[in-house]
C-alpha positions as CSV (number, residue, x, y, z in Angstrom):
1,M,0.0,0.0,0.0
2,A,1.3,3.5,-0.8
3,Q,2.6,5.7,1.9
4,L,0.6,9.0,2.3
5,I,1.6,11.9,4.5
6,L,-0.6,14.9,5.4
7,F,1.4,18.0,6.2
8,N,0.2,21.4,7.3
9,K,2.6,23.7,5.5
10,P,3.4,27.0,7.2
11,Y,3.8,30.3,5.2
12,G,7.3,30.7,3.8
13,V,8.2,27.0,3.4
14,L,9.2,25.7,-0.1
15,T,7.4,22.6,-1.3
16,R,10.6,20.8,-2.1
17,F,13.3,19.1,0.1
18,T,16.3,21.2,-0.9
19,D,17.0,24.9,-1.5
20,P,20.4,26.4,-2.5
21,H,19.4,29.7,-0.9
22,G,18.9,28.2,2.6
23,R,15.1,28.8,2.8
24,R,12.9,26.5,4.9
25,T,11.9,23.4,3.0
26,L,9.9,20.2,3.6
27,K,13.1,18.6,5.0
28,D,12.8,20.9,8.0
29,Y,9.5,19.4,8.9
30,I,9.3,15.8,7.4
31,P,12.1,13.3,8.3
32,V,10.6,10.6,6.1
33,P,12.8,9.2,3.3
34,H,11.6,8.5,-0.3
35,V,8.5,10.6,-0.3
36,Y,7.7,13.6,-2.5
37,P,5.0,16.1,-2.8
38,A,1.8,15.3,-4.8
39,G,1.3,18.8,-6.0
40,R,2.6,22.2,-5.0
41,L,1.6,25.0,-2.7
42,D,3.2,28.5,-3.2
43,L,5.7,29.8,-0.8
44,D,3.2,32.4,0.4
45,S,0.3,29.9,0.8
46,E,-0.4,27.8,3.8
47,G,-2.2,24.5,4.6
48,L,-2.6,20.9,3.5
49,M,0.0,19.1,1.4
50,L,0.1,15.5,0.6
51,L,3.3,13.6,0.1
52,T,3.6,10.1,-1.1
53,D,6.1,7.4,-2.2
54,S,3.9,6.3,-5.0
55,P,4.1,8.0,-8.4
56,Q,0.7,6.3,-9.3
57,L,-1.0,7.8,-6.3
58,A,0.7,11.3,-7.0
59,T,-0.7,11.1,-10.5
60,R,-4.1,10.2,-9.3
61,I,-4.2,13.1,-6.9
62,T,-2.9,15.7,-9.3
63,R,-4.2,14.8,-12.7
64,P,-5.6,18.0,-14.3
65,G,-9.4,17.8,-14.5
66,R,-9.7,14.4,-13.0
67,G,-7.5,14.6,-9.9
68,W,-8.8,15.1,-6.4
69,P,-10.6,18.4,-5.7
70,K,-8.8,20.9,-3.6
71,T,-10.6,23.3,-1.3
72,Y,-9.0,26.6,-0.4
73,W,-9.9,29.1,2.2
74,A,-9.1,32.6,1.0
75,Q,-9.1,35.8,2.9
76,V,-9.9,38.5,0.4
77,E,-9.8,42.2,0.4
78,G,-13.4,43.5,0.5
79,V,-16.7,41.5,0.6
80,P,-17.3,39.7,-2.6
81,S,-20.7,40.3,-4.3
82,D,-23.0,37.7,-5.3
83,R,-22.0,38.5,-8.9
84,A,-18.3,38.0,-8.2
85,L,-19.0,34.7,-6.5
86,S,-21.1,33.6,-9.5
87,E,-18.2,34.5,-11.8
88,L,-15.7,32.5,-9.7
89,A,-18.1,29.5,-9.8
90,G,-18.6,29.7,-13.5
91,G,-15.0,30.1,-14.4
92,V,-12.7,33.1,-14.8
93,V,-10.5,33.7,-17.9
94,L,-6.8,33.6,-17.1
95,D,-4.2,34.0,-19.8
96,G,-7.0,33.8,-22.4
97,V,-8.3,30.4,-21.2
98,P,-11.3,30.0,-18.8
99,T,-10.8,28.1,-15.6
100,R,-12.9,25.0,-14.9
101,P,-16.2,25.7,-12.9
102,A,-15.5,25.8,-9.2
103,E,-17.5,25.5,-6.0
104,V,-17.6,28.8,-4.1
105,A,-19.1,29.8,-0.9
106,R,-18.9,32.6,1.7
107,L,-17.1,31.5,4.8
108,A,-17.2,32.7,8.4
109,E,-13.8,33.5,9.6
110,P,-12.1,30.3,10.3
111,T,-10.1,29.6,13.5
112,L,-6.6,29.4,12.3
113,W,-3.1,29.8,13.6
114,P,-1.6,33.3,13.5
115,R,0.3,33.9,10.2
116,D,3.9,35.0,10.5
117,P,4.3,37.6,9.1
118,P,0.7,38.7,9.5
119,I,-1.3,39.9,6.4
120,R,-1.3,43.6,5.5
121,V,-4.4,45.3,6.9
122,R,-6.0,48.5,5.6
123,L,-8.2,50.1,8.2
124,T,-10.6,51.4,5.6
125,V,-11.1,48.1,3.7
126,P,-12.9,45.1,5.3
127,T,-11.7,41.6,4.6
128,S,-13.8,38.4,4.2
129,W,-13.3,34.7,3.7
130,I,-14.4,32.4,0.9
131,A,-14.2,28.7,0.3
132,L,-13.2,27.8,-3.2
133,T,-13.0,24.2,-4.5
134,L,-11.0,23.6,-7.7
135,R,-10.4,20.5,-9.9
136,E,-7.4,22.0,-11.6
137,G,-4.2,23.5,-10.4
138,R,-2.9,26.4,-12.5
139,N,-0.1,28.6,-11.3
140,R,-1.3,30.8,-8.5
141,Q,-4.9,30.1,-9.6
142,V,-6.9,31.1,-6.6
143,R,-5.0,34.3,-6.2
144,R,-5.3,35.2,-9.9
145,M,-9.1,34.2,-9.9
146,T,-10.0,36.4,-6.9
147,A,-8.0,39.3,-8.3
148,A,-9.8,38.9,-11.6
149,V,-13.1,39.5,-10.0
150,G,-11.8,42.5,-8.0
151,Y,-11.1,40.9,-4.6
152,P,-7.4,40.2,-4.1
153,T,-6.4,37.4,-1.9
154,L,-4.6,38.4,1.3
155,R,-4.1,35.0,2.9
156,L,-4.6,31.5,1.3
157,V,-5.0,28.3,3.2
158,R,-5.6,24.9,1.5
159,H,-8.0,23.2,3.8
160,A,-8.7,19.9,1.9
161,V,-7.3,17.6,-0.9
162,G,-9.9,15.0,-1.9
163,P,-11.1,13.2,1.3
164,Y,-8.3,14.7,3.5
165,T,-8.5,17.9,5.5
166,L,-6.4,20.0,7.9
167,D,-8.7,19.0,10.8
168,G,-6.6,18.1,13.8
169,L,-3.4,18.9,12.1
170,A,-1.2,21.5,13.8
171,L,0.8,24.1,11.8
172,G,4.1,22.5,10.8
173,A,2.9,19.0,11.8
174,Y,2.5,16.0,9.6
175,R,0.9,12.5,10.0
176,T,1.0,9.3,8.0
177,V,-2.4,7.9,7.0
178,E,-3.5,4.7,5.3
179,D,-4.8,5.7,2.0
180,R,-7.9,3.8,0.8
181,H,-8.9,6.4,-1.7
182,G,-6.2,6.7,-4.2
183,L,-5.3,3.3,-5.7
């Protein structure tokens, strides 16, 4: 059976095991040999990452359009209108190509760990949270989608990948699970 690790990636950690510039990497948190990330999460994004020792499982998780859905919690600048949420759900054009339809919902402010460094705050502009579930993974897609509808992302946390969530997983912690969903 494939090995599967759930990891709650902190802000500022690279999603690889080495870095010639000395930045924090997965090696600083996960002392498990022969695993690699099934997908990426930007340096300035936080939350759930899956790592595995199985190329087949990694492909199943990340296959564009047919991989596991990924749910992100995005703190955005402003309070998105119903129209903006509808645009996000229907697909936003990025680089001339529409994104796949997504599931979008307003979200009460989640209870999360403090981000270090904290997000920038403008006293005259409110912030709010949305949940966005995608079935594709373009470069910086959530940030680009929310900006395209006029609500830039200030903080981005991936909450779920397929059947797995961050629930009960502390920041910087990992746990090994027995995968019954991927192969």
